[in-house]
N, C-alpha and C positions, 0 to 999 in steps of 0.2 A: 722525781719522775719514776713511774713504775716500769723499769727497764724490761723486766721479764715479760710483762703482759704485751708491751709494744712489740717485742721481738717475736713473741708467740703469734700475734696477729700477722706480723710481717711474714713469718714462716708459712702460715696457712695460706695467706694471700699469694705468696710465691708459688706454693704447690698448686693452687688453683690455676694460676696463670700458666704454669708449665704444663698442666694437664690439658688445658684448652689449646695451647700451642701445639703440643704433640698430637692431639686429636685432629686438628685442622692441618697438620703437617702432611697428611696423606694427599691433600688437595693442592699443595704447592707445586708449581710448574706443570700442572695438568688441567688447565682450564679450557682446553679445546672444546669447541661445540660438539654436543652429543647428538647422534642420530636418533630419530624417533623410532621406537619399536613398532614393528608391524607384523602381521601374520606372515609366516614363512613357509615356503615350499622347500623342504630340505633337499629334494632331488633336482631343484632348479639351480643352475649355475649362471652367474652374471658374466658378461665378457670381462676378461682379465686384463688385457694389455692394450696400451696405446703407444704412440710413437716414442714417448719419453719414459716409458716404464722399464725398458731394458738398458743395461749399461753399454757404453761404447768402448771399443777396444782401439788401441793405437795401431796404425797401419791399415792396409786395405783388407778387403774381405773377398775371399775366393770361394763363394758358396755355390756349388753346382749340384746341390742336393736333389736326390730323387724323392718321389713319394715313398711313404713307408710301405713295406709289403703288406699284403692282405692280412688283417688281424683275424684271429679265430674267436675273438670275443664279439658279443652282439651289441655292445654299447661303447660309450666313449670313456667310461670310468672303470677302474678296477679297485679292489679293496685288499689291503695288506694288514693282517691282524695277528698280534700275539696275545698273551693273556692279560695285558694291561692297556694296550693301545690299538685303536682301529683307525687306519689311515685310508682316506679316499684319494686316489691319484687320477689326475686328468691325463689321458693319453696324448692330448695336444700340449706339448711342452714337457710332459712328465712331472707336473707340479702336484704338491700336496694341497688339496683344496678343502679338506675336512679332516679333523682329528678329534676322536672321542676317547675319553679315558674311563674305562669300565670300573676302576676302583674308586672313582670320585663321582658323586651324584650332582646333577645340576642344582637341585634344591634338596633340603633335608627330607621332605615328605614326598619326593619324586623318585620314580624308578628309572628316570632317564639319565644316561651318563652325561658328565660334564663335557661340553664341546668347546675346545680352545680355538681351533681353526675352522672356518666355514666361509662359503662364498654364496651369498644370497641377498635378498632385498633388505634383510635386517643388518647383516654384518659381512664385511669383506675383509678377511684376514687369511692370507695364504702364504705358503713357503714355496718359492720358485727357485729353480736352478737350471743352468744350461751352459753351453759353450759359446764363447765369443772369440774374436780374433780373426786371423787369416782364413782358417777353415771353420768359421762359425756355423753352428746349427741354429742359433737363435739370433734373429736380427729384428730390426724395426719393421721389416716387411712380413714377418711371420715366425711362428714357432714350429718345430718339427712335430710331425704326427707319428707317434710310436705305435707299435703293435704289441699285443700280449697273447699268450697261449691260453690264459684263464682269466675269468672275471674276479675270482676270489683266491687269495693266497693266505691260508690259515695255518697257524702253528699247530702241528700235529702232536698227539700224545707221544711222549718219549723223545721228542725232538727239542734241541736247544735253540734253534733259530728257524726263521722262515725267510725265503728269498723270492723276490719277484724280478724277473728280467723283462725290460721293455726294449724292443728291437727297432732299429732305425737304419736304413740304408742311405748312407751319405752320397755315394755314387756306386757305379758298378764295380769299383775296386776297394771301397772302404765301407765296412760295416761297424755299427756302433751299438753297444748294449748299455742301457742305463739300468744298473742293478741296485735294487733296494734290499738291504739286509736288516732284519729286526730280530734281536735276541730275546729269549724268554725273560720276562720280568723287567725289561729295559725300556726306557723312553728315548734312548739315543738311537737314531736310525743312520746306518751307514749308506752312503750313496757313492757309487763308482761308475765312471764312464770307461767301459772296456772298448778299446779301439783296435780293430784289425785292419792295418794299413797294408793292403796288397799292391798299392800303386808304386810308381817309381819316383814319387816325390815325398818330401817330409810333410807329415801332418802336424800343423801347429795351431794350438788353441789355448785359451785360458778358461778356467771354470769360474762361474759366478754363482753365488747363492744369495737370495734376498728374501726378506720378510716384508710383505706389503699389507698395510692395514689402513682402514679408514678411521674416522674419528668417532665411531660408535662407542657407547659406554662399555664398561667392564661387565661381561655377562655374569660374573660371580657376585656382583653387588646388586641386590634386588631392591634395596631400600633407597629411595631418592629424597627422603625427608631432610629437614634442616640439619639434624644432628647425625645424619647417616655418614658412614665412611665414604670418602672419595679418594681412593688410593691412586698413587701415581701410575699413569699409563704413558709409556714412552720408550725411548731407546736406551739401552745400556751397552757399554762396550769397554774393552780393556785398552790401555795405551801404554807406551814405554814409560811414561811418567807415573801412571796410576793404574792399578789393576782393576779399578772399578770407577766408571764415570756414568752419569745420567744426562740425557738430553731430551727435553720435552718436545712433543710433536710441534707445538706452536713456535718453538725457537729454531726449528730446523731450516726455515726459510731464510732467516737472517744469519744464522751461524751454523751452516751445514758442516757435517763431519767430513774430513778428508785427511787420511793418514795412511802410512805404511808401517808395518811392523812384522817381525818374525812371530809366527804363531798367532795368538790372539783369538778373539771371538766377538760377535756382535749379536744383540738380542733385542726383542721387544718384550717388555715386562709388564705385568699387571699384578693384582693382588693374588697371592698364593701360587701363580703359574707363570711360566715363561716359555718362549720359543727362541732358540739360539742357534746360529750357524757357528760351527766349530771347524774351521778348515785345518789342513795339515799343519801341525805345530812346528815342524822343522823347516818350513818354507816361509818366504816373505809374501805377505798378503796385503792387499789394499782394502781399506774400509771407508765407506762413505754413506751419507744420507741424502735423500732427495724428497722433495714434495712436488708431486706431479701437477700438471694443469688441472687434472680432475680432482685434486685435493687428496690423493692417496699418499700416505707416508711410507717411505721405503728405507729400510736399513739393509745394507748389502756388503758383501766382501767380493773381491776378485782375486783369484790366485795369480801367481806369476805364470808366464807362458810355458807350456809343456809341449815338447816336440817328440813325435813318434817317427823314427826313421823309416824310410821306404822298405817295404817288405817285412816289417816287424809289427809286434803287438805291444800295446802299452795301456796304462790306465791313469786316470785323473780322479782323485777321491776327495771326499769331504764327509761331514757328518752334521746332522741337525738334531737338536734336542727339543722335544715338544712334550712338556709334562710339568709336574709339580716342582716347587722350589724346595727340593730335598737337598739341603746344603752339604751333607756328607757325600751324596752321590755326585753333586755338581763339582765338588772339590776334586774328585778323581778324574773328571773329564778335562778340565782346563783351569790353570791358575787364575783365581779371581772370580770365576763363575759362581762360586758359592756366596760371594758378596752381594749377589742379587737378592738374597734374603737380607734386606737392609734394616739393621737395627739402629741406624742413626749414629750420632756422635758418641753414644754410650755403649757402642758395640763391645768394648773391652770388659764391661760388666755383664752385658746381655749374653755374650757367648758362654761364659761359665754357668750362668743361670740356665740356659737352654741345655747345656751338657748335663747339668744336675737333674733337670726335669726329665730328660730322656732316660737317664740311668734309673731314676725312681720308677718311671713308667715301665721299664723293662722288667722290674720286679713286681710292681703293684698291678699293672695292667689296666689302670683307669687314670685318665688325664686329670680328672677332678681331684682324686685323692693324691695324685702326684703333685698338684699345685699346693694342696694342704701340706704335704711333706716338705716341699721347698720353703713354704712360709715358716714352718717350724724350725727348719735348719737355719734360715736367714735370721729368724728371731733369736735363735741360740747364739749365732755369731755376734749379734749386737746385744747380747744379754747384759754384759757389764756396762755398756754405754747407756742402755735403757735404764738400768738400775740407778746409775748416777742421775739421770734425768728425772726419774720418778722420785728419788730421794730429795733432789732439789725442790721439786714441786711440793712434796710433803712438808719439807721444812718451811717453805713459803706459806703453806696453809697454816702451819703451826704458829708462825709469827704474824699472821694476818691481822689479828686485833691490834697489835702494836703499830703496824703500818697505818691502819685506819686512824689510830690516835694521833700519829704524826701528821697525817694529812689534815686533820681537824685543827691541830695546834698551829700549824703553819699554813693555814688555808690562804692567807693573803701574801705570803712570801714564798714563791716557788723555789727560789735559790736555796733558802734555809731548809725547805722541805726536802729537796733532793739531797742536800748535804747530810741531814739527819737520817734519811733512809740509807744512804751509803754507810754511815757509821753503824747503823743497826745491822746491816748485812755483814760488816766486818766483825762486829762483836759476836754475832751468832754464827759466824763462819759459814755464811750462805753465799753461794755464787748465783747472782740474779739471772745470769744467762744460761745457767746449767741445764735448765729444762728445755731450752730452745735449740741449742747447738746440735744435740743428738738427732733431733727431727730433721735439721738441715742436712746432716751427714747421710741420713737414710733416704732422702729424696731421690738421689741418682739411682739407687737400687730399685725404688718403686717405678721410676720412669723406664728403666731398662727392662724390668719385668713386663711393663705395659707393652713395649715393642716386641718382646718375645711372644707374648700372647696374641698380638695383632698380626705378626708377620709369619708365624710358624704354621705351615700348611698341615702339620700333624694334628693341630687342634681344630681344624675345620670340620664341622659336623661331629665333633667328639662329644659323646654324652657323659654326664656325670651320674646323677641319680634323680629319682622322682620326676619333677617337671622340667629339669634342666637337661635338654636333649642336645644342645649345641653350646659348648663353652666359648666359642668364638662369636656368638651372637648375644644380644642383650636378653636379660631374663624376661620371658614373655608375660609373666605375672608380676614383675617388679618386687618379688619377695626379698631377694638378696639385697637390693638397694635399700629397702625399708629397714631390714635388719642392720645393715651397715649404719644407717642414720641413727637408729636406737643405740647402737654401740658407741657412736661418737658422742651422743647425748650423755651416756653413762660415764664415759671418760671425762667429759667436761665437768660433771658433778664431783668427780674425784679430785679435780684441780682446785686450787685456791680461787675464790671468786674475785673478779676485778673490783677494786674499790671505786673506780671511775664508772659512773652510770652509762656513759656512751660506750666504753669498752665492753661493759657487761651486755649491752644490747647487741653489739657486733658479734660477740662470742655466742650468744643465744641463737643467732641466725646461722651460724656456721654449719651445724648438722643438717639444717634444712637445705642450705645451698649445696652442700656436698651430696646430699641425697638426690637432688635434682640432677646434678651432673652425672651421677652414677646410674641413673635410670637408663641411660643410653650407652653405657660402657659394656664391653663383653662380660658375660657372666663369670668367666674365668678370672678376670681382673677383680671383679667385685668380690668373688669368693676369697681371693687372696686378702683383700682389705678387711673383710669380715673376720677371717681367722686371725689376722694380725692384730686387729682391734681387740678381739676376745682375749688373746694372750696378753696383750698390754694391760687390759682391765684387771686380769688376775694378778699380774706382777705388781701393778700400781696399788691395788687394794691391799696386798700383803705388806708392801713397804709402808704405806700410809698408816695401817693399823699398828705396825711395829713401832713407828715413830710416835704415834699418839699414845701408845701404851707406856713408852719410856718417859714421855713428857718432855723430851729434850730433842732439839734438832740435831741431826747427825750429818757428817760430811759424806 
């Protein structure tokens, strides 16, 4: 039996299977129906709330709220903007109904910023917050109508933060300010309810924050083809048992989340971006998910009850992150939030690779050349392992005529054929599996790098050179996949030819099959494979020529 050839075929087949599994892994748990895209009026807002959209608090409700004082704004919405984030806030409820990120474009060739939150006919995805409990401002009967002094709150030159105050008169003795604070360069928005209780009774309420989203598709995925990415869209949250958990929208009806924990966070995640509520980390908070009668998916937290004594002032605070999956920033916000950059089960390999990639980029300044740098360093790390593999292949190539002779001599007796081949391997000091095991060892590294390139927002719309303008998208002209196929073909020619005709045909088709797969892979991943193959060809050619020159197999 030609052990090496069978193992080599098995290794390539395993790699192909793993690639397909990882490629389709984006779609696991996220098969909720998608809304059809329609023409959108960005200034139009759809009704947000129904009776089951808001949380219920334990105990009675004593809501004697007055109407808001007259607003000095001329519309229902205000804008809060720093240098990276533009938030549109609805004065009815004080909810964030639109969020634009100026540092990220909707599409590579577009000048429009990427929109994560919006409320219109195409997509309904908003961040809501309010007060529930005995002195609730937000009930099933209605939301508070705030007032504001300005329509636009913009970060000024030389200032580190921008603040927007929304005013609400609970009654003639209690005034509430809902304060939004946004710092320069940050995607984390601080939200505080400042309560001035001039009454003779205790003011008691709990703060809730919720992300409400329909089943529309990920706006960052523009390709709906058969081989297009279908990334996970759903809820992520931390728990006492695990810092990172995922819950698909379609599973929320049957297995809704309901838990309490100190600190924590809850988010709605999609490819490259997320929105997350991060309540006070030193308090106990309740987390839950709901699917409403209208089909809206809600991920929410509710804080423990806060009491403001009579005649005193107090505040109830939280924060909401609306932005890119920047794992180093997310790690600073709350434990486990950085795990929303999901590298899968090979995270322990992917994390060092990402760290290395970012370090190289800080020096080189180009993500394409950084990928090439990582490829060279990984190749250097596996240099000795590859050398043994290529030496084994070269030795097999050297003794190939003897193997063919044995197959012909014992063509009718497979047992004697296998025995004679093993004796030949032992005599020539050849390990028949030596050329396959190194390939299997390197597979996890390749799959881990695949996830790094797929999940890292840093590579979104990152150019390389010439026609490669986005390393996270497939090569528009398929040049890199074709080069990759040629490099696989050259590698195949440097290996010993299979004596079995069927094996030979299978091996001949491998470069074609891989080329087809790689047509749809991100250009950054194909670039890694091309460079890796090129380095392997050089190393294998040198080792093969050295062995052929000496005329003797080597260990």
